[in-house]
N, C-alpha and C positions, 0 to 999 in steps of 0.2 A: 803659282800665284796664289798673290792673296785674296783674304772674302772678300766679293764688295755683292751685304748688304743690297743694294736697290737691285743689282743686277737680280740677286735669289729672287726677290720678290716681286719684278718685271718675269720672271722667268714663270713665278707659280702664275704670279694675276694671268699671264700669258692661255696653262695647258688648263688652268681652273676654268676658262673663259672661254674655252672649245677656238679662240684664236688662233692656237698651233697646238699640236702632237706632238707628246713627247717622240717619238721616234722623228719625227722631223726636225726636233731639238739636236737629239746626237747627232742626225748626221750633218750640220755644218760644221763639227770638228771643232768648235769652243767646248770650254770647260761648263761645265751644267753643273748650274747650285740651284735646287729644291728643296719648299719646307715643307716637302713630304716626299715620301716614297708614293712616288706612280706605281708601281707595283701591287701595293695594297689599292684594291677599288678604298674609297674615299668612302664615305657617310657623315651627312648633312645633321649635325647638330648642334647645341648651344657650346658657345666658345672653341667652335671649329679651327679645322686649316683657313677656311671662305673667311672671318674674321678677325683672323690674322693679318692677316692678310687687306682687307678693310679698312684694316686699326690700323696698319700705317702707312698706307697713301690717306686716310682720313688725317695725321700728320701734317700731312705730304703736303696738304690741301688739292688733290687731288680726286673731285667731286667727282668727276664722269669714271674711273676708273673704281669708284666705289661704289658708286649704284652698277655698273657691270659685276661684280661680284658678288650683289644686291642680288644682282638677279640673278648668277647664273646659282650659287646657291638655292634660291627659288625651287629653281628647276628640276634641281640637284632633293629636292627632299617631296620632290613630286614622283618619284619611282621610285 
């Protein structure tokens, strides 16, 4: 299977925002590509995976996803 950047970013977005869990996505049986390793806890900081995914959707002018990623990062920073 060829790498699909959009699918990778969309999968990462869904996990980062809590719309889906990593386990749920694995159970779908499809190939799963992410921009981060979900077995390692994420630490919200400058220029992290949240920002990478947000910038991708910003370039695609999908500002709703940008806002959701922003708030997911704010929540992650509070823990």
